[in-house]
N, C-alpha and C positions, 0 to 999 in steps of 0.2 A: 504494500500500500504506500501511497505517497505521503510526504511530509506536508502538513498544513499548519499554518501559524494563525494564532488569534492574538491580536494586539489590543490590550486593554483588559484589566482585571476587575472590572465592575460586574454587576449582576448579569447584564446581557452577554458580555464577553465570556463569562463563566459558563452560562448555559450553552452558548454556541460551541465553546471548546469541548464540553462534555458530549453534546450530541454528535459532533464529528468523531470523537474518540469511540463512542459507542457504536459507530458505524465502521470501526476497524482501522481508523487512521491514527498515526502518531501525531500528537498535537504539541507544538511548542507554544506555550502560553506566556506572553510577555506581560509583566506587571511592573509598576514603578517601585513598589515597596518590597524590600528584601524580607521583611517580616511576613508579608503575605506569601511571597515565594516559598519561604520555609514552611509555612503552614500548609499550603497546597501540596507541596511535595511530601511532607511528612504525614499529614492527616487526611489528604485527599478531600479537602473541604475548603471553601472560601467563606469562613465564618463571618467575615466583616459584611459581606454583601448577600450571601445566601446560606445562613446557618442551617445545618441539618441536611443540606443537599450534597450527597456523596458524589465524588468525581472519580472517573475511571483512572486507573493507573497509567493509561496511555496519555493522560494530560500531564505534561511536564512543564512546570513553571520556571521562568528565568527572568532576571532583570537585565540581561545582556541582550541588546537588540541584535547584534551580529549573530549570535548563536540562535536567536529566536527565528530569524528569517532566512538565513543562509540555506540554500537548497530546498526552499519551500515552493511548491507548485501553486498554492493558493494561499492568500493572506487576507484574513478578515480583520478589518479595522473597526474596533469598538471602543473608541475613546471619546470624551466630550468634544463637542464642536469647538469649544474655546481653545483646545490644544491640538486639534485635528491636523492642521497643516504642519505644525512643528514636529509632531510625531511621525507623520507620513514622510517628511524630509529625512528623518533618521532611518526609517524603514527602507526607503529607496536607495540609500547608500550601500546597503548590504544585500538586498533582495536580488534574486536572479533576474536576468533580463526578460525571461518569458513568464514571470509570475503573473497570476491573475489576482486582481485586488477586488475585494467585496467590502463595501461600506455598510456598516450597521448603525451608523450615527445619524440621528435625526437632527433637523434644524439647518440653519444657515450660518455662515461665518460672519461675525460682527465686522462691520466696516466695508467688506467687499460684497456682502449679500450673496455669496456663492454657495451653492449646494455642495455637500461633501463629495459627490461624484465629479463635480467640476474641479474641485481642488485635486482630486486624484488624477484626473485627466491632465491637469497642468503640471503636477509634480512628477507623474509617471506617464509621459505623453505617448510612449510606444507600447503601453500595457493594455490588456483587456480589463475593463472596469465593469463591476456589477454593483447593484444596490439591493440590500435585503431590508425589508421594513414590515411593519405591522399592518393591521392593528393587533398588537400583542404586547404583553409585558413579560419580563424575564421570570417573575414568580409564577405566572400562569403556565409558562412552558415547563418550568422546573416541577410544578405540581401536576403536570400532564393534563391540564385543563384543555378543553376544546378552544382552539384559537386559530387565527389565520396569519399567514405570512406570504408576502409577495417578494419575488426576486426578479429583477429586471436588468437587462444589459442590451447594448447595441450590437453585441457580438454573438454569433451563433457558433457553438462548439459542436463539432461533428466528431464522433468517436466510433470507430469500427469495433464490433464485438467479435470475439474469437470463438 
């Protein structure tokens, strides 16, 4: 299975990382806090944002951006809109040229009024970009409540089955 990265250790990033891991992928989970990294790796739980929600052992937390995104085929960005561009610039430094980026961040950038997908397109201009959005909440997903999710992209990925 391919390596997938989730950038952002809040509730939505946590749920996305776990869903990906439960589908058989190794997940590099980037978080700012070394205390959160240690907790996720030792207890398989992000107690700050989703207490009691168990994480797969395939979710490996790190605060090192280079190790988080190097060799990843898909990178989910789940950080607040206020720090989105700054974090994406760090990601792009280390991400493979062919990586696919998926924004899970709602809102617009203050000052530029750009959507997160527009920021991704500008900061990673040769990459495929997607957006994953609700209506949903991380706690609803974690509790396996009925919810809806939309994913959109201007790119069509065609894969042959063996």
